[in-house]
Structures are given as structure tokens and as C-alpha cells.
N, C-alpha and C positions, 0 to 999 in steps of 0.2 A: 504494499500499499503506499507505496513512494510519490511523491507529487510533489513537484519543485514548481510549478505553474505560480503565479502572483496571486492566485485565486483561492488557492488549492489548499490540503490539509497543513502544507508547510506554512502558509502565510499568517494559517490561523495560530498554529502553534508557536510562530514567530512574534505574533499579538501576546499571545499569552506569555513567553516570555518577558516579553516588553513589558508589561502589566506587571509581572514578579519584581522585575527589577525595578519598576517605579515603586511600587509598595515597600519593597525592602529598605529604599533611599528613603522614604519618608516615614519609616517606621522608627520609633526609638525605643520600641518593647524589645527584651531579651529575645535572641531567636525562636527557643522555644516555644514560649507567650504567644510571640507573633502566629506560628504554625498551627498552635491550636485555636487563636480564634479567628484565624482564616478557614479552619474547618468548620466550626461553628456559625462562621458569616453562611454556611448553607442551610439552617434552621431559620434565620431570618429570611432569606430570599425563599423558600419553601413556605414559609408563613405568609409572604406576600403574592404569592400564588395562591395560596387559598384565601386570603382577602379578595383577589379580583374574582375570581371565579363566584363567590357570595356574593359582590358587587355585579357582575356581569348577570347573574341569575335573581337579582332582587330578592335573595332568601333573608336579608334582613328586614322586616316590615319598617321598621324605625327608619333605615335611611334608603332604601329603594333600589332602583339599580343605580349604581355610582361608577361603573367601570366597563368598559367594552371586551368582548372577545381578543381586540387589538393589545389590550392591556395584557389579557392572560397572556397573550404570546412572549408579550414584550418582559414579562414577567418571567416565563419559562425560561427565555434567553438568558436574563441575568442569572437561574441557577445554573445554566449551563457553564457559562463564563467563570460564577465561582467556583464551582469542581473544579473546572480546569484548572483553576489559578491554586486552589486547594491541591491538587494533585501536582500540577510542578513545582510547587511549595516542598512538599515532602521527595519529589525524586527529579532530578533532571532529565532522567530518561520518560518523562511523563508521556509522551506520547508513544514512545513502545511499548509503555505498561498499558495505556488506553486501547491501543491497536489488539496488543494480544488479549487483553479482555473481551474486547468486541467481536474478536473472533470466535473465540470460546463461546459465548455468546448466540452468535449465528449457528454454530454447530448444533446448537439444542432445538433449532426451529424446525419442525417436521418437513420433508418435501412435500409440495403441492400436491392432491389426488390427481393419479393419472387420467 
């Protein structure tokens, strides 16, 4: 799964690398604490997805419809980016780790019926 095009997986992981370098530069926390907080950030982002779904479906009668499905998509993207940053924070081999994991997940998908 190697792609060196400007808009392929390499560009995505290069952007993740840039984000991690920026976050590292801006952090005054010890490395271990920063690592843990980046992982915990996933919970915050997942909560924002839930909030957007509730708002898009109008499930809170007091508030009504406060979000759109575009908001939900945006929040899901934030979860993905946050997870990629957290994974890259844990290992410089984040792309290889992710691609290997994705391949194992794909192997579990049953073949379509003939």
C-alpha cells in the first residue's frame, strides 16, 4: 500500500507528522503526560460526534435540531485525525502499524456470495 502521490496516503501521513511535530513544539508537558492526553482526546472527540448525532436527529427536545449531518461528518473526521495523531505519537511507524492492522481487519470480511 505505498502511494507517494501528493494527495494519497503518504500526504495524509505527512500531514499527521506535521501535526505531531507542531503539538510537540507547543507542549510544555512531560512526554508521557502529553502521550496520555492525546489518547484521551479521542474520548472528547467521540463525545462531540455523539452530540452532533443527537443534534442532527433532534433527540434533545429542549434544544431541537442543533446540528446537521455535515456536522456529524466533520466530527467523525476529527476523530480519525485525532486517532492518527495519537497513534503517531505512540510510534514513528504509525502508517505501517495502521496499514497492517487494516489488512488484518479486511481479511476477516467474508467474501461476497457467488
